[in-house]
C-alpha positions as a Markdown table, in Angstrom:
| # | Residue | x | y | z |
|---|---|---|---|---|
| 1 | Met | -0.1 | 0.0 | -0.1 |
| 2 | Tyr | 1.2 | 3.6 | -0.8 |
| 3 | Leu | 0.4 | 5.8 | 2.4 |
| 4 | Cys | 0.8 | 9.5 | 2.0 |
| 5 | Leu | 1.1 | 12.1 | 4.8 |
| 6 | Phe | -0.6 | 15.1 | 4.3 |
| 7 | Glu | -0.8 | 18.8 | 5.6 |
| 8 | Asp | -3.7 | 21.1 | 6.0 |
| 9 | Glu | -4.2 | 24.7 | 6.7 |
| 10 | Val | -5.4 | 24.0 | 10.5 |
| 11 | Val | -0.9 | 23.1 | 10.7 |
| 12 | Ala | -0.7 | 26.7 | 11.4 |
| 13 | Asn | -2.1 | 26.8 | 14.8 |
| 14 | Leu | 0.4 | 24.5 | 15.8 |
| 15 | Arg | 3.4 | 27.0 | 15.4 |
| 16 | Pro | 6.3 | 27.1 | 16.6 |
| 17 | Leu | 6.6 | 23.5 | 16.4 |
| 18 | Thr | 5.2 | 23.5 | 13.1 |
| 19 | Asp | 7.3 | 26.4 | 12.0 |
| 20 | Thr | 10.4 | 24.2 | 11.4 |
| 21 | Arg | 8.9 | 20.7 | 10.5 |
| 22 | Pro | 5.8 | 19.5 | 8.7 |
| 23 | Val | 3.0 | 18.5 | 11.3 |
| 24 | Tyr | 3.5 | 14.4 | 10.8 |
| 25 | Asp | 7.0 | 15.1 | 12.4 |
| 26 | Leu | 5.7 | 16.2 | 15.6 |
| 27 | Arg | 6.7 | 13.4 | 18.2 |
| 28 | Ile | 4.2 | 12.1 | 20.2 |
| 29 | Gly | 5.8 | 9.3 | 21.9 |
| 30 | Gly | 8.9 | 7.3 | 21.2 |
| 31 | Arg | 7.8 | 7.8 | 17.7 |
| 32 | Thr | 6.6 | 10.9 | 15.7 |
| 33 | Ile | 3.3 | 11.1 | 14.1 |
| 34 | Ala | 4.4 | 10.1 | 10.9 |
| 35 | Gln | 6.1 | 7.1 | 12.4 |
| 36 | Gln | 3.4 | 5.5 | 14.2 |
| 37 | Thr | 1.0 | 6.3 | 11.1 |
| 38 | Ala | 2.8 | 4.2 | 9.2 |
| 39 | Arg | 3.4 | 1.7 | 11.4 |
| 40 | Val | 0.2 | 1.0 | 12.4 |
| 41 | Leu | -1.5 | 1.0 | 9.0 |
| 42 | Gly | 1.4 | -1.1 | 7.8 |
| 43 | Ala | 2.3 | 0.9 | 4.9 |
| 44 | Asp | 4.5 | -0.6 | 2.5 |
| 45 | His | 6.0 | 2.9 | 0.7 |
| 46 | Leu | 5.9 | 5.9 | 1.9 |
| 47 | Leu | 5.3 | 9.3 | 0.4 |
| 48 | Leu | 4.6 | 12.9 | 1.9 |
| 49 | His | 3.2 | 15.9 | 1.2 |
| 50 | Ala | 4.7 | 19.3 | 2.8 |
| 51 | Arg | 4.4 | 23.1 | 2.5 |
| 52 | Pro | 6.8 | 23.3 | -0.2 |
| 53 | Ser | 9.2 | 25.5 | 2.6 |
| 54 | Leu | 9.9 | 22.8 | 3.9 |
| 55 | Ala | 9.7 | 20.0 | 1.5 |
| 56 | Glu | 13.7 | 19.3 | 1.8 |
| 57 | Ile | 13.2 | 19.3 | 5.6 |
| 58 | Ala | 10.5 | 16.6 | 4.7 |
| 59 | Ala | 12.7 | 14.3 | 2.6 |
| 60 | Arg | 15.1 | 14.4 | 4.4 |
| 61 | Asn | 13.7 | 13.1 | 8.0 |
| 62 | Ala | 11.7 | 10.4 | 6.5 |
| 63 | Asp | 13.8 | 9.4 | 3.7 |
| 64 | Ala | 10.8 | 9.9 | 1.5 |
| 65 | Leu | 9.2 | 11.1 | -2.4 |
| 66 | Val | 7.8 | 14.5 | -1.3 |
| 67 | Asn | 5.0 | 16.6 | -3.8 |
| 68 | Arg | 5.4 | 13.9 | -6.2 |
| 69 | Ile | 3.7 | 10.3 | -6.7 |
| 70 | Pro | 5.1 | 8.8 | -9.6 |
| 71 | Gly | 2.6 | 7.3 | -12.1 |
| 72 | Ser | -0.6 | 6.3 | -12.0 |
| 73 | Leu | -1.0 | 5.2 | -8.2 |
| 74 | Gly | -3.4 | 4.4 | -6.0 |
| 75 | Val | -3.3 | 5.9 | -2.7 |
| 76 | Leu | -4.2 | 6.2 | 0.8 |
| 77 | Phe | -4.1 | 10.0 | 1.9 |
| 78 | Val | -3.9 | 10.3 | 5.5 |
| 79 | Asn | -4.0 | 13.8 | 7.8 |
| 80 | Gly | -0.8 | 14.7 | 9.4 |
| 81 | Arg | -2.4 | 15.7 | 12.5 |
| 82 | Ala | -4.1 | 12.5 | 13.2 |
| 83 | Val | -3.2 | 9.7 | 15.7 |
| 84 | Phe | -4.4 | 6.0 | 15.6 |
| 85 | Arg | -4.7 | 3.1 | 18.1 |
| 86 | Pro | -3.4 | -0.3 | 16.4 |
| 87 | Gly | -6.2 | -2.6 | 15.3 |
| 88 | Ser | -8.8 | 0.4 | 16.1 |
| 89 | Glu | -12.0 | 0.2 | 14.1 |
| 90 | Ala | -11.1 | 3.1 | 12.5 |
| 91 | Val | -8.1 | 1.7 | 11.1 |
| 92 | Lys | -10.0 | -1.3 | 9.9 |
| 93 | Gly | -12.5 | 1.4 | 8.2 |
| 94 | Ile | -9.7 | 3.1 | 6.2 |
| 95 | Leu | -8.1 | 0.2 | 5.3 |
| 96 | Asp | -11.6 | -1.8 | 4.1 |
| 97 | Ala | -11.5 | 1.3 | 1.8 |
| 98 | Val | -7.8 | 0.5 | 0.4 |
| 99 | Gly | -8.1 | -1.0 | -3.4 |
| 100 | Ser | -11.5 | -0.1 | -4.3 |
| 101 | Asp | -12.3 | 1.6 | -7.8 |
| 102 | Glu | -14.1 | 4.1 | -5.7 |
| 103 | Thr | -12.5 | 7.6 | -4.3 |
| 104 | Ala | -13.5 | 7.2 | -0.8 |
| 105 | Gly | -13.2 | 10.0 | 2.1 |
| 106 | Phe | -13.3 | 9.8 | 6.2 |
| 107 | Glu | -13.9 | 12.4 | 8.4 |
| 108 | Ser | -13.9 | 12.8 | 12.6 |
| 109 | Asp | -15.2 | 15.0 | 14.4 |
| 110 | Gly | -16.2 | 17.6 | 11.2 |
| 111 | Gln | -12.0 | 16.9 | 10.3 |
| 112 | Leu | -11.0 | 15.3 | 7.3 |
| 113 | Val | -9.1 | 12.4 | 8.4 |
| 114 | Ala | -8.3 | 10.5 | 5.4 |
| 115 | Ala | -8.6 | 9.9 | 1.7 |
| 116 | Trp | -8.6 | 6.8 | -0.8 |
| 117 | Val | -7.8 | 7.6 | -4.4 |
| 118 | Pro | -7.6 | 4.7 | -7.0 |
| 119 | Asp | -5.8 | 7.4 | -9.1 |
| 120 | Ala | -3.7 | 9.7 | -7.1 |
| 121 | Ser | -1.8 | 11.4 | -10.5 |
| 122 | Arg | -4.6 | 13.9 | -10.6 |
| 123 | Ile | -3.4 | 15.0 | -6.7 |
| 124 | Glu | -1.9 | 18.7 | -7.0 |
| 125 | Leu | 0.5 | 18.3 | -4.1 |
| 126 | Gly | 2.8 | 21.4 | -4.9 |
| 127 | Val | 0.6 | 23.6 | -2.5 |
| 128 | Asp | 1.0 | 24.5 | 1.4 |
| 129 | Ala | -2.5 | 22.2 | 2.4 |
| 130 | Leu | -4.8 | 20.0 | 0.7 |
| 131 | Asp | -7.9 | 20.2 | 1.7 |
| 132 | Leu | -11.5 | 18.0 | 0.8 |
| 133 | Asp | -11.7 | 19.2 | -2.9 |
| 134 | Ser | -8.0 | 18.2 | -3.7 |
| 135 | Phe | -9.6 | 14.6 | -3.4 |
| 136 | Gly | -12.7 | 15.6 | -5.5 |
| 137 | Ala | -14.5 | 16.2 | -2.5 |
| 138 | Pro | -15.9 | 12.7 | -2.3 |
| 139 | Gln | -18.6 | 11.6 | 0.5 |
| 140 | Leu | -17.2 | 11.3 | 3.8 |
| 141 | Arg | -18.0 | 8.1 | 6.2 |
| 142 | Gln | -17.3 | 9.0 | 9.8 |
| 143 | Leu | -14.6 | 7.4 | 12.0 |
| 144 | Asp | -14.4 | 6.9 | 15.8 |
| 145 | Gly | -11.8 | 6.8 | 17.8 |
| 146 | Val | -9.0 | 8.8 | 16.2 |
| 147 | Arg | -7.7 | 11.4 | 17.9 |
| 148 | Ile | -7.0 | 14.8 | 16.0 |
| 149 | Ile | -3.4 | 16.9 | 17.1 |
| 150 | Ser | -5.5 | 20.6 | 16.2 |
| 151 | Arg | -3.8 | 22.8 | 19.1 |
| 152 | Leu | -0.4 | 23.2 | 20.8 |
| 153 | Trp | -1.6 | 21.3 | 24.1 |
| 154 | His | -3.4 | 18.0 | 22.5 |
| 155 | Leu | 0.2 | 17.2 | 21.9 |
| 156 | Leu | 0.3 | 16.2 | 25.4 |
| 157 | Gly | -3.0 | 14.1 | 25.7 |
| 158 | Gly | -1.7 | 10.8 | 24.3 |
| 159 | Ile | 1.7 | 10.2 | 25.7 |
| 160 | Ser | 0.4 | 7.1 | 28.1 |
| 161 | Glu | -1.6 | 5.5 | 24.8 |
| 162 | Cys | 1.6 | 5.8 | 22.5 |
| 163 | Ile | 4.0 | 4.7 | 24.8 |
| 164 | Ala | 1.9 | 1.6 | 25.5 |
| 165 | Asp | 1.3 | 0.8 | 22.2 |
| 166 | Glu | 5.0 | 1.1 | 21.2 |
| 167 | Phe | 6.1 | -0.6 | 24.3 |
| 168 | Asp | 4.1 | -3.4 | 22.3 |
| 169 | Asp | 6.5 | -3.3 | 19.8 |
| 170 | Phe | 9.6 | -3.3 | 21.3 |
| 171 | Ala | 8.8 | -6.4 | 23.4 |
| 172 | Arg | 7.7 | -8.4 | 20.8 |
| 173 | Gly | 9.7 | -11.4 | 19.9 |
| 174 | Tyr | 12.4 | -11.9 | 23.3 |
| 175 | Asn | 12.1 | -12.1 | 26.9 |
| 176 | Ile | 12.2 | -8.8 | 28.5 |
| 177 | Phe | 13.8 | -9.9 | 31.4 |
| 178 | Glu | 16.5 | -10.9 | 29.7 |
| 179 | Arg | 17.7 | -7.4 | 28.3 |
| 180 | Pro | 20.1 | -8.8 | 25.6 |
| 181 | Gly | 23.2 | -6.3 | 25.4 |
| 182 | Ala | 22.2 | -3.6 | 27.8 |
| 183 | Ser | 24.1 | -3.0 | 31.1 |
| 184 | Ile | 22.1 | -2.7 | 34.2 |
| 185 | His | 24.1 | -2.1 | 37.6 |
| 186 | Asp | 23.0 | -4.9 | 40.1 |
| 187 | Ser | 21.8 | -2.3 | 42.7 |
| 188 | Val | 19.3 | -1.0 | 39.9 |
| 189 | Val | 15.6 | -0.8 | 41.3 |
| 190 | Leu | 12.8 | -2.3 | 38.5 |
| 191 | Val | 9.4 | -2.2 | 40.1 |
| 192 | Asn | 6.8 | -4.0 | 37.9 |
| 193 | Gly | 10.0 | -5.2 | 35.8 |
| 194 | Glu | 7.9 | -7.1 | 33.0 |
| 195 | Ala | 6.5 | -3.4 | 31.7 |
| 196 | Val | 10.3 | -1.9 | 31.6 |
| 197 | Ile | 12.4 | -2.6 | 28.3 |
| 198 | Val | 16.2 | -1.4 | 28.2 |
| 199 | Ala | 17.3 | -1.4 | 24.7 |
| 200 | Lys | 20.9 | -2.7 | 23.6 |
| 201 | Gly | 23.5 | -0.4 | 24.3 |
| 202 | Ala | 21.8 | 1.1 | 26.6 |
| 203 | Glu | 23.6 | 1.6 | 30.4 |
| 204 | Val | 21.6 | 2.0 | 33.6 |
| 205 | Arg | 24.3 | 3.0 | 36.6 |
| 206 | Ala | 24.5 | 2.5 | 40.0 |
| 207 | Gly | 20.9 | 3.3 | 42.4 |
| 208 | Ala | 18.6 | 4.4 | 39.2 |
| 209 | Ile | 14.9 | 3.7 | 40.1 |
| 210 | Ile | 13.0 | 2.9 | 37.2 |
| 211 | Asn | 8.9 | 2.3 | 38.2 |
| 212 | Ala | 6.5 | 0.6 | 35.5 |
| 213 | Ser | 3.5 | 0.8 | 38.4 |
| 214 | Asp | 1.5 | 3.6 | 36.3 |
| 215 | Gly | 2.4 | 2.7 | 33.0 |
| 216 | Pro | 5.6 | 1.5 | 30.8 |
| 217 | Val | 9.1 | 2.3 | 30.7 |
| 218 | Ile | 11.2 | 1.9 | 27.5 |
| 219 | Ile | 14.8 | 3.0 | 27.2 |
| 220 | Asp | 15.9 | 2.6 | 23.8 |
| 221 | Glu | 19.5 | 2.4 | 22.4 |
| 222 | Gly | 22.2 | 4.0 | 23.7 |
| 223 | Ala | 20.7 | 6.1 | 26.2 |
| 224 | Thr | 22.1 | 6.2 | 29.6 |
| 225 | Ile | 20.4 | 6.6 | 32.8 |
| 226 | Phe | 22.7 | 7.7 | 35.3 |
| 227 | Glu | 23.6 | 7.3 | 39.2 |
| 228 | Arg | 20.0 | 8.2 | 40.9 |
| 229 | Ala | 17.6 | 9.0 | 38.8 |
| 230 | Val | 14.7 | 8.2 | 38.8 |
| 231 | Ile | 12.4 | 7.6 | 36.0 |
| 232 | Thr | 8.2 | 6.9 | 36.6 |
| 233 | Gly | 6.4 | 5.4 | 33.4 |
| 234 | Pro | 4.8 | 5.4 | 31.1 |
| 235 | Ala | 7.7 | 7.1 | 30.1 |
| 236 | Tyr | 10.2 | 6.8 | 27.1 |
| 237 | Val | 14.2 | 7.8 | 26.7 |
| 238 | Gly | 15.4 | 7.7 | 23.4 |
| 239 | Arg | 18.2 | 6.2 | 21.2 |
| 240 | Gly | 21.8 | 8.3 | 22.7 |
| 241 | Ser | 19.8 | 10.4 | 25.5 |
| 242 | Tyr | 21.2 | 11.1 | 28.9 |
| 243 | Val | 19.4 | 11.4 | 31.9 |
| 244 | Lys | 21.6 | 12.5 | 34.4 |
| 245 | Ile | 22.8 | 12.1 | 38.0 |
| 246 | Gly | 19.0 | 12.5 | 40.2 |
| 247 | Ala | 17.0 | 13.2 | 37.6 |
| 248 | Asn | 13.0 | 13.1 | 38.3 |
| 249 | Leu | 11.3 | 12.1 | 35.3 |
| 250 | Glu | 7.2 | 11.2 | 35.1 |
| 251 | His | 4.9 | 10.6 | 32.2 |
| 252 | Val | 7.4 | 11.8 | 29.7 |
| 253 | Thr | 9.0 | 11.3 | 25.7 |
| 254 | Ile | 12.7 | 12.2 | 25.8 |
| 255 | Gly | 13.4 | 12.0 | 22.0 |
| 256 | Pro | 17.0 | 10.9 | 20.8 |
| 257 | Arg | 19.8 | 12.4 | 21.6 |
| 258 | Cys | 18.5 | 15.2 | 24.3 |
| 259 | Lys | 20.4 | 15.4 | 27.9 |
| 260 | Val | 17.7 | 15.8 | 30.9 |
| 261 | Ala | 17.9 | 16.3 | 34.4 |
| 262 | Gly | 15.9 | 17.8 | 37.3 |
| 263 | Glu | 12.2 | 17.4 | 37.4 |
| 264 | Ile | 10.6 | 17.3 | 34.5 |
| 265 | His | 6.5 | 16.0 | 34.2 |
| 266 | Asp | 4.1 | 15.4 | 32.1 |
| 267 | Thr | 6.2 | 16.5 | 29.1 |
| 268 | Ile | 7.8 | 16.0 | 25.5 |
| 269 | Val | 11.4 | 17.2 | 24.3 |
| 270 | His | 11.0 | 16.5 | 20.8 |
| 271 | Ser | 15.3 | 15.5 | 19.8 |
| 272 | Tyr | 18.9 | 17.1 | 20.5 |
| 273 | Ser | 17.7 | 19.3 | 23.0 |
| 274 | Asn | 19.0 | 20.2 | 26.5 |
| 275 | Lys | 17.9 | 21.0 | 30.1 |
| 276 | Ala | 20.8 | 19.2 | 31.5 |
| 277 | His | 20.4 | 20.6 | 34.9 |
| 278 | Asp | 18.3 | 21.3 | 37.9 |
| 279 | Gly | 15.2 | 22.9 | 37.3 |
| 280 | Tyr | 11.2 | 22.0 | 36.9 |
| 281 | Leu | 9.6 | 21.7 | 33.4 |
| 282 | Gly | 6.3 | 20.6 | 33.3 |
| 283 | Ser | 3.1 | 19.8 | 31.1 |
| 284 | Ser | 5.4 | 21.3 | 28.4 |
| 285 | Cys | 6.6 | 20.8 | 24.8 |
| 286 | Ile | 10.5 | 21.8 | 24.0 |
| 287 | Gly | 10.7 | 21.6 | 20.2 |
| 288 | Ser | 14.7 | 20.7 | 19.0 |
| 289 | Trp | 18.1 | 22.1 | 19.5 |
| 290 | Cys | 16.7 | 24.2 | 22.5 |
| 291 | Asn | 18.7 | 24.6 | 25.5 |
| 292 | Leu | 17.4 | 25.4 | 28.9 |
| 293 | Gly | 20.0 | 26.8 | 31.4 |
| 294 | Ala | 20.7 | 26.4 | 34.8 |
| 295 | Ala | 17.4 | 26.5 | 37.3 |
| 296 | Thr | 14.7 | 27.2 | 34.3 |
| 297 | Asn | 11.3 | 27.0 | 35.8 |
| 298 | Asn | 8.0 | 26.8 | 34.7 |
| 299 | Ser | 5.0 | 27.2 | 36.0 |
| 300 | Asn | 2.1 | 24.8 | 34.6 |
| 301 | Met | -1.1 | 25.7 | 36.8 |
| 302 | Lys | -2.4 | 29.1 | 37.6 |
| 303 | Asn | -2.6 | 30.2 | 41.6 |
| 304 | Asp | -7.0 | 30.2 | 41.1 |
| 305 | Tyr | -6.4 | 26.6 | 39.5 |
| 306 | Gly | -8.0 | 27.5 | 36.6 |
| 307 | Ser | -8.0 | 26.6 | 32.9 |
| 308 | Val | -5.2 | 27.7 | 31.1 |
| 309 | Arg | -5.0 | 30.2 | 28.4 |
| 310 | Leu | -2.6 | 29.6 | 25.5 |
| 311 | Phe | -1.8 | 32.2 | 22.7 |
| 312 | Asn | -2.0 | 31.0 | 19.5 |
| 313 | Met | 0.2 | 32.1 | 17.0 |
| 314 | His | -1.7 | 31.7 | 14.0 |
| 315 | Ala | -4.7 | 33.5 | 14.9 |
| 316 | Gly | -3.0 | 35.9 | 16.9 |
| 317 | Thr | -5.0 | 35.6 | 20.3 |
| 318 | Glu | -5.4 | 33.2 | 23.5 |
| 319 | Glu | -7.6 | 30.4 | 23.3 |
| 320 | Asp | -9.0 | 28.6 | 26.4 |
| 321 | Thr | -7.4 | 24.9 | 26.7 |
| 322 | Gly | -9.6 | 23.3 | 29.1 |
| 323 | Ser | -7.2 | 22.3 | 31.2 |
| 324 | Gln | -5.8 | 22.6 | 34.8 |
| 325 | Phe | -2.1 | 22.1 | 33.5 |
| 326 | Ile | -0.5 | 23.5 | 30.9 |
| 327 | Gly | 3.1 | 25.0 | 30.8 |
| 328 | Leu | 5.5 | 25.7 | 27.5 |
| 329 | Phe | 5.5 | 25.1 | 24.2 |
| 330 | Met | 9.1 | 26.4 | 22.7 |
| 331 | Gly | 9.9 | 26.5 | 19.2 |
| 332 | Asp | 13.5 | 24.6 | 18.0 |
| 333 | His | 16.8 | 26.2 | 18.5 |
| 334 | Ser | 15.8 | 28.7 | 21.8 |
| 335 | Lys | 17.6 | 29.1 | 25.1 |
| 336 | Ser | 17.1 | 30.1 | 28.4 |
| 337 | Gly | 19.5 | 31.0 | 31.0 |
| 338 | Ile | 20.6 | 30.6 | 34.7 |
| 339 | Gly | 17.6 | 31.1 | 36.5 |
| 340 | Thr | 14.8 | 32.0 | 33.9 |
| 341 | Thr | 11.4 | 31.4 | 34.8 |
| 342 | Phe | 8.3 | 31.4 | 32.7 |
| 343 | Asn | 4.0 | 31.6 | 33.7 |
| 344 | Thr | 1.4 | 29.0 | 33.0 |
| 345 | Gly | 0.6 | 28.9 | 29.9 |
| 346 | Thr | 3.5 | 30.4 | 27.6 |
| 347 | Val | 4.3 | 30.1 | 24.1 |
| 348 | Val | 8.4 | 31.0 | 22.7 |
| 349 | Gly | 9.2 | 31.1 | 19.3 |
| 350 | Val | 11.9 | 30.2 | 17.1 |
| 351 | Asn | 15.1 | 30.7 | 17.7 |
| 352 | Cys | 15.0 | 33.0 | 21.0 |
| 353 | Asn | 17.2 | 34.0 | 23.6 |
| 354 | Leu | 16.0 | 34.6 | 26.8 |
| 355 | Tyr | 17.1 | 35.2 | 30.1 |
| 356 | Gly | 16.7 | 37.7 | 33.3 |
| 357 | Ala | 15.3 | 37.7 | 36.4 |
| 358 | Gly | 11.5 | 37.6 | 36.8 |
| 359 | Phe | 8.5 | 35.8 | 34.5 |
| 360 | His | 9.2 | 36.2 | 30.8 |
| 361 | Ala | 6.0 | 37.5 | 28.8 |
| 362 | Arg | 3.5 | 34.6 | 28.0 |
| 363 | Tyr | 4.3 | 34.8 | 24.3 |
| 364 | Val | 7.4 | 35.6 | 22.8 |
| 365 | Pro | 7.7 | 35.9 | 19.2 |
| 366 | Ser | 10.7 | 34.0 | 17.0 |
| 367 | Phe | 13.6 | 35.8 | 16.8 |
| 368 | Cys | 13.5 | 37.8 | 20.1 |
| 369 | Trp | 16.1 | 38.3 | 22.4 |
| 370 | Gly | 16.6 | 39.9 | 26.1 |
| 371 | Ser | 14.8 | 39.7 | 29.6 |
| 372 | Pro | 11.4 | 40.5 | 30.9 |
| 373 | Asp | 12.5 | 44.3 | 31.3 |
| 374 | Glu | 13.6 | 44.5 | 27.7 |
| 375 | Tyr | 13.9 | 42.5 | 24.7 |
| 376 | Ser | 15.2 | 43.3 | 21.0 |
| 377 | Val | 15.6 | 41.6 | 17.5 |
| 378 | Tyr | 17.7 | 38.2 | 17.7 |
| 379 | Arg | 19.7 | 38.8 | 14.6 |
| 380 | Ile | 19.9 | 36.6 | 12.0 |
| 381 | Asp | 23.3 | 36.3 | 10.9 |
| 382 | Lys | 23.6 | 36.0 | 14.8 |
| 383 | Ala | 21.4 | 33.2 | 15.5 |
| 384 | Leu | 22.2 | 31.3 | 12.4 |
| 385 | Glu | 25.8 | 31.3 | 13.2 |
| 386 | Val | 25.1 | 30.3 | 16.7 |
| 387 | Ala | 22.6 | 27.3 | 15.6 |
| 388 | Glu | 25.5 | 25.9 | 13.2 |
| 389 | Arg | 27.9 | 25.8 | 16.2 |
| 390 | Val | 25.0 | 23.7 | 17.9 |
| 391 | Met | 24.1 | 21.3 | 15.9 |
| 392 | Arg | 28.0 | 20.8 | 14.8 |
| 393 | Arg | 28.5 | 19.8 | 18.5 |
| 394 | Arg | 26.2 | 17.1 | 17.8 |
| 395 | Asp | 28.2 | 16.5 | 14.8 |
| 396 | Val | 25.5 | 17.2 | 12.6 |
| 397 | Ala | 25.6 | 19.6 | 9.5 |
| 398 | Met | 24.0 | 22.5 | 8.9 |
| 399 | Val | 23.1 | 22.4 | 5.4 |
| 400 | Gly | 21.0 | 25.1 | 3.0 |
| 401 | Ala | 17.8 | 23.7 | 3.9 |
| 402 | Asp | 18.4 | 24.3 | 7.4 |
| 403 | Arg | 19.1 | 27.9 | 7.0 |
| 404 | Glu | 16.3 | 28.8 | 4.7 |
| 405 | Val | 13.6 | 27.5 | 6.9 |
| 406 | Leu | 15.0 | 29.7 | 9.6 |
| 407 | Arg | 15.2 | 32.4 | 7.0 |
| 408 | Asp | 12.1 | 32.1 | 6.4 |
| 409 | Val | 10.9 | 32.3 | 10.0 |
| 410 | Tyr | 12.6 | 35.2 | 10.8 |
| 411 | Glu | 11.3 | 37.1 | 7.6 |
| 412 | Arg | 7.4 | 35.7 | 8.0 |
| 413 | Ser | 7.9 | 36.7 | 12.0 |
| 414 | Glu | 8.7 | 40.3 | 11.5 |
| 415 | Lys | 5.4 | 41.9 | 11.6 |
| 416 | Asp | 4.8 | 40.2 | 15.4 |
| 417 | Arg | 8.1 | 40.8 | 16.3 |
| 418 | Ala | 7.5 | 44.2 | 15.8 |
| 419 | Lys | 4.3 | 44.6 | 17.6 |
| 420 | Phe | 6.1 | 42.9 | 20.8 |
| 421 | Leu | 8.7 | 45.3 | 20.3 |
| 422 | His | 6.9 | 48.2 | 19.7 |
């Protein structure tokens, strides 16, 4: 089966995280949405639709054809914001339509989820967004049990389910207690150890506690759990990541090549980002190539225990999340200095450099530099220089596509930045 993940207009409501990646590259557990969808739907071949400005990034991340369908193939198009559970009725309903001579469309809660197109050569992919008309406006069938990521805080709502699904895949085929190729010190405490996976090449050092009583814990290949760290499931620690001495992690997804410490709860750290010192990070989502300085803290609950409002960068206004616990959402390449504090429900854009005493603004546009008392523009030339240096430290080359994406974000955020700095 040929599967094509597509973007629609709603991805703009997930900025700043979707400013620098297609929506299906967002991490929802140990996997990205793209990885989860391809796995659950059993795709033989993955194709991608992406905003033209992100096409090269999408192709590099997934090693797939982007915005091109070879020949007159039958293709299942799936919304890149949709998250499916394995074996669900929604999955069965979609797969039943695959191979039909008729175009079929599917919706959930009024949003387009998928479309089967028997001859996809007519679909125009070189546009920013696809919609129902892109597929010939087929009659829509209703699906239940699909999670649709439409706002930033929706990313945090399914961590438990995603990690549980991934655990089943990790556990398949071998005895969990053997943990082949992993190094686990004799003093490590495993609570409900049959729900703990320590993958090949991973190391768990002396005195660490891994508690899977409330959900599985996955320590992926090459990860290191340092002395006296405590991890409470459901939790995922990505390939090559470090959980430093004395860390306290609960209900988290830590992506590949991250360094984390302090207290982290109910949070996703996407990849290549550091929170390597003490401080609290809760109910938050941190992008790639971010660095949170020592004693950086965020609030994730209001003093009146009320519902938290969060700024929507696309709409230009705050929205009620309906949640009591919402923390910090930070775009790629942003940094915080020592002792930085963020208020409940804060959105920080791409490539910001923030420091100083006191709470920062609850919305800081991309490419801003400064303290709560005074912000200024983070010059694009300096920002690119720092970004390249940071990536080189992890042996990742910054290529032309990376620079162009950041330049594009800088230019598109100019009006927001001017308004904020006025």
